[in-house]
N, C-alpha and C positions, 0 to 999 in steps of 0.2 A: 424604269419609271420616268415619265416626262418631267423635266425640270420646270419650276415656276418661272415664267417669263415676266418682263416688266409690264406687258399688257395684262397678264393675269393679276398682277399686283394692282394695276389701275382699276380693273373691273371689281376686284374684291374690295378695294378701298372705297369705290363708289357705292357699292352695296352697303358697306358698314356705315358710311356717312348718311345714306338714306334711312337705314334702319334706326340709327340713333336719333334721327330727327323727330320721330314720334314721341320718344321718351323725353327729349329736351323740350318739345312743345308743351307736353303735359305738365312738366315741371314749371315752365315759365307762366303758363296760364293759372297755375295754382299758387304762384308767388308774385302776384301784383299786376300782371298784364291782362287787360281786357282782350277778348278774342279778336275783334275786328281791328282794334288799335295795334295789336301785335302783328296781325296779318299785313296791314297796309304799310306800317313802318318798316317791317322786315322786307317786304317786296320792293319798296322804294329803294332801300339801300342795296339790295341784290341787283335790281335792275340797273342802277347807276353803275355798279361795278361791271356788269356784263355788257352793257352798251359801250362803255369805255374800252373794254377788252376787244370787243368785236370791231369797233371802229379802228383801233390801232392795227388789227389783223387784216381787215378788208378794205378800209377807207371808204366804204359805201354801205348804205342800207337800201339801195334802190331795188325795187321789184316791179314787174310788169303790172300795168293797171288791171289786167284781167285776173291777177292773183290777189288783189286787195280784199275781195270778198272772203276768200279762204283765210287770210290772215286775221280779218276781223272776227270771223267765226271761231277760229282757234283762240283768239284773245277772250271772247265771250265765254268759251268753255273753261279756260283757265280761271276766269273770274268766279264762275260757279264752283269750280273745283276747289278753289281756295276757301270759299265760304263753307263748303261741306267739310273740308279737311279740318279747319280750325274749330268749328263747332262739333264735329264728330269726335275729335280728340277731347274737347272740353267736356262733353256730356257722356263720354264712355271712359273706359280705362285705356291706357296706352297699349297694353297687351292685346285687348280686344280689337282696337283699331288696327294694330299691326297684322293680326290674323286676317281681317277682312280685306285689307289692302293687298294681301297675297292673292286675292282672286282676280287681280287686274289682268293677267295674261288670258284668263278664261273670257273675260268681258271683251277684250280686244278682238279675240277670234270670233265671238258671237256677233259683235257689231260689224266686223269686216264681212261676215257671211250675210247678215241681214241687209246690208246695203249693196250686195252683189259684188263686193271687191274681191272676195276669195271664196273658195269652197273648202270645207274641212272634211276630214275623213270621219267615218262612222264612229270610230273609237273615241273621237273627241267628245261626243255627246255623253258617253259613259263617264268621262272625266269631269265634264260640266255638272252632271247629275250628282256625282260624289261631292263636288265643291258646294253645290247648292244645299244639299242635305247638311253639310258642315256649317254653312251659314245659318241655316235654320236652328241648329243646335246651339250655336253661339248666341243667336238672338234669344232663344228660350232661356238660356242661362243668364241673360241680362234682364229678365222680366218681360219678355215679349217685346212689344213696341210701345211701352209706356215707361216713364222714368228714364233709366239709363238706356233703355231700348231705342230711344230716339237717337242716341249717339251711334248705335249700331246701324240704323238706317242711313244716317248721314255719312258714316265711314264707308258704307257700301256704295252710296252715291258718289263718294270721292273716287272709288275705283272705276265706276261706270263712266263718270265724266272724263277721267284720264284716258280711258279707252276711246271715247269719242274724240278727244283732243288728238290722240295718236293717229286716228284715221284722218282727221281734218288736215294735219300737216304732211301726211304721207306724200300727196302729189307735189307739194312745195319742195320737199327734200330731194326730189328728182331734178330740180332746176336751180336750187340755191343751197348754200352751205347751211348746216344745222345751226351754226352760230348766228348767222344773219336772221334766220327765221325765229330763233329763240329770243334774240334781242328785241325784235319787233313785237312779238307776241307778249313778252313780259311787259314792255312799255305800254302797249295798248290795253292789256288786261289790268294794269295797275290803275288806270283812270277811273273806271267804275268802282273798283275796290276802294279807292281813296274817297270817292263821293259817298259810298255806303258807310264807310268807317268814320266819317268826319265827326259825328256826335261823340263817339267813344274816344277818338284822338284828343278832342278838346278837353275832355274830362279825365284823361289818363294821368295818373300820378306816376312820375318817373323816379321816385325815391326808392330805388331797388338796392338790394344787397349786391356784393361783388360777384357772387356765384350766378345770380340772375343775369347780370350784364355779360359775364363770360358765356353763359348759355345763349344769350341773344346774338352775340358776335359769331358764335359757332353756327347758329341757325341761319345767319345771313351768308357767311362765307362757305360753309361746308355743303349742306344739301341743296342750296340754290345756285351758287356761283361755281365752286370748285367741281362739283359733280358733273355739271354740264360740260366742262372742258374735258375731264377725264373720260366720261362716258362716250362722247362723240368722237374723241380721238381714238379710243379703243375700238369702237365700232368700225371706224375707217380702216383700221389695221387688220381686224380679224373677222369682221362681219357681224350682223345682228344675231345670228343663230347661236354662236358661241357666247356672245355677251348675255343672251337670254338665260343661258344655263346658270350664270352667276346671279342674275336677278332673282332666280327662284329661291335663293338663300335669304332674301330680304325679310320675309315674314318670320323666319326662324330667329334671326338675329334681333329683329324688332321685339319679339316676345322676350327673348333672353335679356336684352337691355332693360326692359320694363320690370321684369322680375327681380333683377339684381340691383338696379339703380334706384327704383322707386318702391321696391318691396311689395309689388303687386302679387296677387295670387289668382290663379285660374280655378274656377269651380269645375266639377266633373263634366258638365255639359260643354263648357268652353274647351276643355281638353279634348273631348271626343270630336267636337266640331272642328277644332284645329287640326286634328289628325286626318279627318276626312278632307279638309281643304288641301292639306299637304299631299294626301294620296291622289287627289284629283290633279294637282299640278304635276306631280311625278308621272302619273299615267299619261297626261297630255304630252309631256316631253318624250317619254319613252316610246310611245306609239306614234309620235308625230312623223308624218312624211311632209315633204315640201308642199306647202299650201298652193292650190292650183288657182291662179287668177281666172276669174270668170271671163269667158270669151276666148281663151286659149285652146 
Protein backbone atom coordinates (compact mmCIF):
# COMPACT_ATOMS: atom_id res chain seq x y z
CA UNK A 1 0.00 0.00 0.00
CA UNK A 2 1.35 3.41 -0.98
CA UNK A 3 2.06 5.60 2.01
CA UNK A 4 0.37 8.98 2.35
CA UNK A 5 2.86 11.66 1.38
CA UNK A 6 3.02 15.30 2.49
CA UNK A 7 1.72 16.28 -0.94
CA UNK A 8 -1.29 13.98 -0.48
CA UNK A 9 -1.97 15.70 2.83
CA UNK A 10 -1.73 19.11 1.15
CA UNK A 11 -4.19 18.11 -1.57
CA UNK A 12 -6.65 16.53 0.86
CA UNK A 13 -6.39 19.55 3.16
CA UNK A 14 -7.13 21.86 0.22
CA UNK A 15 -10.20 19.86 -0.77
CA UNK A 16 -11.51 19.82 2.81
CA UNK A 17 -11.04 23.58 3.14
CA UNK A 18 -12.89 24.19 -0.13
CA UNK A 19 -15.68 21.78 0.80
CA UNK A 20 -16.24 23.36 4.21
CA UNK A 21 -16.39 26.81 2.62
CA UNK A 22 -19.92 26.26 1.27
CA UNK A 23 -21.26 25.29 4.70
CA UNK A 24 -19.47 28.18 6.44
CA UNK A 25 -20.78 30.66 3.85
CA UNK A 26 -24.33 29.40 4.30
CA UNK A 27 -24.00 29.76 8.08
CA UNK A 28 -22.62 33.30 7.86
CA UNK A 29 -25.32 34.44 5.44
CA UNK A 30 -27.92 33.10 7.84
CA UNK A 31 -26.38 34.83 10.86
CA UNK A 32 -26.14 38.48 9.95
CA UNK A 33 -24.01 38.93 6.84
CA UNK A 34 -25.62 40.35 3.72
CA UNK A 35 -24.43 38.43 0.62
CA UNK A 36 -22.56 41.20 -1.21
CA UNK A 37 -21.15 42.75 1.96
CA UNK A 38 -19.79 39.34 2.94
CA UNK A 39 -18.32 38.74 -0.51
CA UNK A 40 -16.49 42.05 -0.85
CA UNK A 41 -15.13 42.27 2.72
CA UNK A 42 -13.97 38.67 2.60
CA UNK A 43 -12.32 39.15 -0.79
CA UNK A 44 -10.60 42.36 0.28
CA UNK A 45 -9.04 40.66 3.31
CA UNK A 46 -7.97 37.59 1.34
CA UNK A 47 -6.60 39.69 -1.52
CA UNK A 48 -4.50 41.78 0.87
CA UNK A 49 -3.03 38.61 2.39
CA UNK A 50 -2.31 37.00 -0.96
CA UNK A 51 -0.85 40.11 -2.58
CA UNK A 52 1.49 40.50 0.40
CA UNK A 53 2.50 36.84 0.26
CA UNK A 54 3.15 37.00 -3.49
CA UNK A 55 5.21 40.18 -3.27
CA UNK A 56 7.42 38.73 -0.54
CA UNK A 57 7.87 35.62 -2.69
CA UNK A 58 8.41 37.21 -6.13
CA UNK A 59 9.08 40.92 -5.56
CA UNK A 60 7.17 41.79 -8.72
CA UNK A 61 3.71 41.70 -10.32
CA UNK A 62 4.97 42.60 -13.78
CA UNK A 63 3.34 41.00 -16.81
CA UNK A 64 3.67 41.70 -20.53
CA UNK A 65 1.33 44.31 -21.98
CA UNK A 66 -0.03 41.70 -24.38
CA UNK A 67 -1.25 39.63 -21.41
CA UNK A 68 -3.21 42.42 -19.72
CA UNK A 69 -6.41 41.60 -21.63
CA UNK A 70 -6.37 38.01 -20.40
CA UNK A 71 -5.83 39.13 -16.80
CA UNK A 72 -8.72 41.60 -17.07
CA UNK A 73 -10.94 38.88 -18.58
CA UNK A 74 -10.03 36.49 -15.77
CA UNK A 75 -10.78 39.19 -13.19
CA UNK A 76 -14.19 39.83 -14.78
CA UNK A 77 -14.96 36.12 -14.62
CA UNK A 78 -13.95 35.97 -10.96
CA UNK A 79 -16.26 38.92 -10.28
CA UNK A 80 -19.25 37.17 -11.89
CA UNK A 81 -18.24 33.89 -10.25
CA UNK A 82 -18.35 35.43 -6.78
CA UNK A 83 -21.74 37.03 -7.37
CA UNK A 84 -23.14 33.69 -8.49
CA UNK A 85 -21.49 31.82 -5.62
CA UNK A 86 -22.67 33.99 -2.77
CA UNK A 87 -26.25 34.28 -4.04
CA UNK A 88 -26.31 30.65 -5.15
CA UNK A 89 -25.50 29.54 -1.60
CA UNK A 90 -27.84 32.15 -0.12
CA UNK A 91 -30.85 31.04 -2.20
CA UNK A 92 -30.29 27.28 -2.04
CA UNK A 93 -29.05 24.83 0.56
CA UNK A 94 -25.34 24.28 1.15
CA UNK A 95 -25.67 20.61 0.22
CA UNK A 96 -27.36 21.43 -3.09
CA UNK A 97 -24.72 24.04 -3.94
CA UNK A 98 -21.95 21.55 -3.12
CA UNK A 99 -23.49 18.94 -5.44
CA UNK A 100 -23.72 21.37 -8.35
CA UNK A 101 -20.21 22.74 -7.83
CA UNK A 102 -19.08 19.15 -8.33
CA UNK A 103 -19.86 19.51 -12.04
CA UNK A 104 -16.96 21.96 -12.48
CA UNK A 105 -14.56 19.41 -14.09
CA UNK A 106 -17.24 18.56 -16.67
CA UNK A 107 -17.73 22.23 -17.54
CA UNK A 108 -14.00 22.85 -17.84
CA UNK A 109 -13.71 20.05 -20.42
CA UNK A 110 -16.76 21.26 -22.35
CA UNK A 111 -15.50 24.85 -22.45
CA UNK A 112 -12.00 23.72 -23.48
CA UNK A 113 -13.52 21.72 -26.33
CA UNK A 114 -15.91 24.45 -27.47
CA UNK A 115 -13.13 27.03 -27.83
CA UNK A 116 -10.87 24.57 -29.64
CA UNK A 117 -8.38 24.29 -26.80
CA UNK A 118 -8.69 20.51 -26.43
CA UNK A 119 -10.49 17.49 -27.84
CA UNK A 120 -12.18 15.03 -25.51
CA UNK A 121 -12.78 11.32 -26.00
CA UNK A 122 -16.23 10.01 -26.91
CA UNK A 123 -16.74 8.48 -23.46
CA UNK A 124 -16.60 11.96 -21.97
CA UNK A 125 -19.99 12.85 -23.43
CA UNK A 126 -21.58 9.90 -21.66
CA UNK A 127 -20.12 11.19 -18.40
CA UNK A 128 -21.39 14.70 -19.18
CA UNK A 129 -24.86 13.36 -19.96
CA UNK A 130 -25.00 11.54 -16.61
CA UNK A 131 -23.98 14.70 -14.79
CA UNK A 132 -26.55 16.83 -16.61
CA UNK A 133 -29.36 14.40 -15.83
CA UNK A 134 -28.20 14.61 -12.22
CA UNK A 135 -28.35 18.40 -12.36
CA UNK A 136 -31.88 18.19 -13.71
CA UNK A 137 -32.94 15.95 -10.83
CA UNK A 138 -31.34 18.27 -8.27
CA UNK A 139 -33.18 21.21 -9.87
CA UNK A 140 -36.51 19.38 -9.87
CA UNK A 141 -36.00 18.52 -6.22
CA UNK A 142 -35.70 22.24 -5.50
CA UNK A 143 -38.94 23.21 -7.23
CA UNK A 144 -37.65 23.67 -10.77
CA UNK A 145 -36.32 27.15 -11.40
CA UNK A 146 -38.57 29.09 -9.09
CA UNK A 147 -38.01 29.81 -5.40
CA UNK A 148 -34.96 27.87 -4.25
CA UNK A 149 -34.49 26.78 -7.86
CA UNK A 150 -32.96 30.19 -8.56
CA UNK A 151 -30.17 29.19 -6.21
CA UNK A 152 -29.69 26.01 -8.24
CA UNK A 153 -29.22 28.05 -11.41
CA UNK A 154 -26.77 30.42 -9.72
CA UNK A 155 -24.77 27.54 -8.22
CA UNK A 156 -24.58 25.98 -11.68
CA UNK A 157 -23.40 29.30 -13.11
CA UNK A 158 -20.73 29.36 -10.40
CA UNK A 159 -19.33 26.10 -11.76
CA UNK A 160 -19.55 27.35 -15.36
CA UNK A 161 -17.84 30.68 -14.68
CA UNK A 162 -15.08 28.89 -12.77
CA UNK A 163 -14.56 26.71 -15.82
CA UNK A 164 -14.31 29.82 -18.02
CA UNK A 165 -11.86 31.37 -15.56
CA UNK A 166 -9.71 28.23 -15.64
CA UNK A 167 -9.49 28.46 -19.42
CA UNK A 168 -8.74 32.19 -19.35
CA UNK A 169 -5.70 31.82 -17.08
CA UNK A 170 -4.35 28.65 -18.75
CA UNK A 171 -2.14 30.57 -21.26
CA UNK A 172 -0.93 32.90 -18.50
CA UNK A 173 0.22 30.03 -16.30
CA UNK A 174 2.65 28.99 -19.03
CA UNK A 175 4.48 32.30 -18.64
CA UNK A 176 4.00 33.35 -15.01
CA UNK A 177 3.70 31.73 -11.61
CA UNK A 178 0.16 30.91 -10.41
CA UNK A 179 0.80 33.10 -7.39
CA UNK A 180 1.43 36.20 -9.49
CA UNK A 181 -1.61 35.60 -11.69
CA UNK A 182 -3.86 34.85 -8.74
CA UNK A 183 -2.75 37.99 -6.91
CA UNK A 184 -3.43 40.18 -9.94
CA UNK A 185 -6.77 38.57 -10.71
CA UNK A 186 -7.96 38.75 -7.11
CA UNK A 187 -7.03 42.43 -6.86
CA UNK A 188 -8.63 43.44 -10.17
CA UNK A 189 -11.71 41.29 -9.60
CA UNK A 190 -12.30 42.88 -6.22
CA UNK A 191 -12.76 46.39 -7.69
CA UNK A 192 -16.11 45.80 -9.47
CA UNK A 193 -17.18 43.58 -6.59
CA UNK A 194 -16.59 46.43 -4.15
CA UNK A 195 -18.52 48.89 -6.34
CA UNK A 196 -21.45 46.51 -6.68
CA UNK A 197 -21.45 45.73 -2.95
CA UNK A 198 -21.16 49.31 -1.67
CA UNK A 199 -24.85 49.76 -0.74
CA UNK A 200 -24.89 46.56 1.33
CA UNK A 201 -21.53 47.31 2.96
CA UNK A 202 -22.77 50.74 4.07
CA UNK A 203 -25.84 49.22 5.74
CA UNK A 204 -24.15 46.09 7.09
CA UNK A 205 -24.49 45.59 10.84
CA UNK A 206 -21.30 44.06 12.26
CA UNK A 207 -22.65 43.08 15.69
CA UNK A 208 -22.07 39.36 15.23
CA UNK A 209 -21.59 36.55 17.67
CA UNK A 210 -18.20 34.95 18.29
CA UNK A 211 -18.91 31.91 16.11
CA UNK A 212 -19.83 34.13 13.16
CA UNK A 213 -16.52 35.99 13.42
CA UNK A 214 -14.61 32.71 13.69
CA UNK A 215 -16.39 31.50 10.56
CA UNK A 216 -15.51 34.71 8.72
CA UNK A 217 -11.83 34.45 9.63
CA UNK A 218 -11.88 30.87 8.36
CA UNK A 219 -13.59 31.94 5.11
CA UNK A 220 -10.80 34.45 4.49
CA UNK A 221 -7.74 32.44 5.48
CA UNK A 222 -8.83 28.91 4.57
CA UNK A 223 -10.55 28.65 1.18
CA UNK A 224 -9.17 31.85 -0.36
CA UNK A 225 -5.62 32.32 0.97
CA UNK A 226 -4.25 29.04 2.31
CA UNK A 227 -5.76 26.82 -0.39
CA UNK A 228 -4.09 28.81 -3.17
CA UNK A 229 -0.70 28.17 -1.60
CA UNK A 230 -1.33 24.48 -0.88
CA UNK A 231 -2.97 23.71 -4.23
CA UNK A 232 -0.41 25.36 -6.48
CA UNK A 233 2.51 24.01 -4.46
CA UNK A 234 1.10 20.48 -4.73
CA UNK A 235 0.41 20.81 -8.47
CA UNK A 236 3.98 21.97 -8.99
CA UNK A 237 5.23 18.76 -7.31
CA UNK A 238 2.86 16.08 -8.66
CA UNK A 239 1.09 17.64 -11.65
CA UNK A 240 -2.56 18.56 -12.26
CA UNK A 241 -3.84 15.05 -13.09
CA UNK A 242 -3.12 13.61 -9.64
CA UNK A 243 -4.37 16.78 -7.99
CA UNK A 244 -7.63 16.48 -9.93
CA UNK A 245 -8.26 13.06 -8.39
CA UNK A 246 -8.41 14.70 -4.97
CA UNK A 247 -10.63 17.55 -6.19
CA UNK A 248 -13.29 15.00 -7.13
CA UNK A 249 -13.85 14.45 -3.40
CA UNK A 250 -14.94 18.05 -2.88
CA UNK A 251 -18.70 17.65 -3.56
CA UNK A 252 -18.84 14.56 -1.32
CA UNK A 253 -17.26 16.36 1.63
CA UNK A 254 -19.26 19.51 0.85
CA UNK A 255 -22.53 17.61 1.22
CA UNK A 256 -21.25 15.77 4.29
CA UNK A 257 -20.33 19.01 6.07
CA UNK A 258 -23.73 20.55 5.24
CA UNK A 259 -25.63 17.53 6.53
CA UNK A 260 -23.63 17.27 9.76
CA UNK A 261 -22.96 20.91 10.67
CA UNK A 262 -26.13 22.58 9.37
CA UNK A 263 -28.53 19.70 9.84
CA UNK A 264 -29.65 19.86 6.21
CA UNK A 265 -31.44 16.98 4.51
CA UNK A 266 -31.52 15.89 0.88
CA UNK A 267 -34.81 14.84 -0.72
CA UNK A 268 -34.98 11.76 -2.93
CA UNK A 269 -34.51 13.73 -6.16
CA UNK A 270 -31.41 15.45 -4.84
CA UNK A 271 -29.98 12.13 -3.69
CA UNK A 272 -30.56 10.55 -7.11
CA UNK A 273 -29.21 13.65 -8.84
CA UNK A 274 -26.14 13.68 -6.63
CA UNK A 275 -25.44 10.02 -7.38
CA UNK A 276 -25.63 10.68 -11.12
CA UNK A 277 -23.33 13.70 -10.81
CA UNK A 278 -20.82 11.57 -8.89
CA UNK A 279 -21.18 8.78 -11.46
CA UNK A 280 -20.46 11.23 -14.26
CA UNK A 281 -17.35 12.55 -12.52
CA UNK A 282 -16.07 9.03 -11.80
CA UNK A 283 -16.72 7.88 -15.39
CA UNK A 284 -14.96 10.95 -16.74
CA UNK A 285 -11.89 10.17 -14.61
CA UNK A 286 -11.82 6.41 -15.17
CA UNK A 287 -12.21 6.63 -18.94
CA UNK A 288 -10.10 9.74 -19.38
CA UNK A 289 -7.16 9.67 -21.67
CA UNK A 290 -4.77 12.58 -21.99
CA UNK A 291 -6.75 15.34 -23.68
CA UNK A 292 -5.46 16.14 -27.14
CA UNK A 293 -4.68 19.81 -27.80
CA UNK A 294 -6.24 20.92 -31.09
CA UNK A 295 -3.61 21.32 -33.76
CA UNK A 296 -1.32 18.55 -32.50
